[in-house]
C-alpha positions as a printed Julia matrix, in Angstrom:
79×3 Matrix{Float64}:
  16.44   -0.01  -11.2
  14.51    3.11  -10.25
  15.61    5.9    -7.91
  13.61    8.0    -5.46
  14.69   11.36   -4.06
  13.2    12.52   -0.78
  13.79   16.25   -0.51
  12.37   17.09    2.9
  13.31   14.67    5.66
  14.29   15.61    9.21
  17.83   15.16   10.47
  16.43   12.98   13.25
  14.85   10.62   10.74
  18.07   10.36    8.73
  19.99    9.63   11.94
  17.54    6.89   12.9
  17.81    5.29    9.45
  21.62    5.52    9.63
  21.55    3.78   13.03
  19.36    0.99   11.64
  21.62    0.73    8.6
  24.68    0.3    10.82
  22.87   -2.32   12.89
  21.95   -4.29    9.75
  25.3    -3.63    8.03
  23.63   -1.82    5.14
  24.11    1.5     3.42
  21.65    4.29    4.11
  20.03    3.66    0.72
  19.79   -0.09    1.31
  18.19    0.46    4.73
  15.69    2.97    3.33
  14.76    0.48    0.6
  14.39   -2.29    3.21
  12.11   -0.06    5.3
   9.94    0.68    2.28
   9.84   -3.01    1.38
   8.71   -4.05    4.86
   6.1    -1.27    5.02
   4.64   -2.32    1.67
   4.71   -6.03    2.53
   2.38   -5.49    5.49
  -1.34   -5.89    4.81
  -3.43   -2.74    4.56
  -4.91   -1.49    7.82
  -8.73   -1.34    8.02
  -8.77    2.43    7.44
  -6.68    2.1     4.25
  -8.91   -0.73    3.01
 -11.97    1.46    3.6
 -10.43    4.38    1.69
  -9.49    2.07   -1.18
 -13.02    0.65   -1.3
 -14.45    4.19   -1.4
 -12.15    5.09   -4.33
 -13.21    1.96   -6.22
 -16.88    2.66   -5.49
 -16.45    6.2    -6.83
 -15.35    4.71  -10.18
 -18.59    2.72  -10.49
 -21.07    4.45  -12.84
 -24.11    5.64  -10.91
 -26.56    5.57  -13.83
 -25.97    1.91  -14.72
 -27.79   -0.64  -12.53
 -25.42   -3.06  -10.84
 -26.3    -6.73  -10.37
 -26.04   -7.98   -6.81
 -23.03  -10.29   -6.46
 -25.14  -12.82   -4.52
 -27.43  -13.18   -7.53
 -24.44  -13.71   -9.81
 -23.02  -16.39   -7.52
 -26.35  -18.22   -7.31
 -26.75  -18.06  -11.08
 -23.26  -19.49  -11.55
 -23.87  -22.31   -9.05
 -27.16  -23.26  -10.69
 -25.46  -24.02  -14.0
């Protein structure tokens, strides 16, 4: 199993995680892992999806013509 070290975290945040850990009868580490798990299980918000799409688009070569996906779908359906 991997480990993560967070070097700069406010005392208030640690206290809040400790309170949640006590409520859920977990250790601080277990609660932090559960918080990460729940945050990553949630779907991406629209802004994050947009940023991801921009990063993917930036990887697409600009000098190579791209076929429209609609044309590809029609071609596949016509077979």
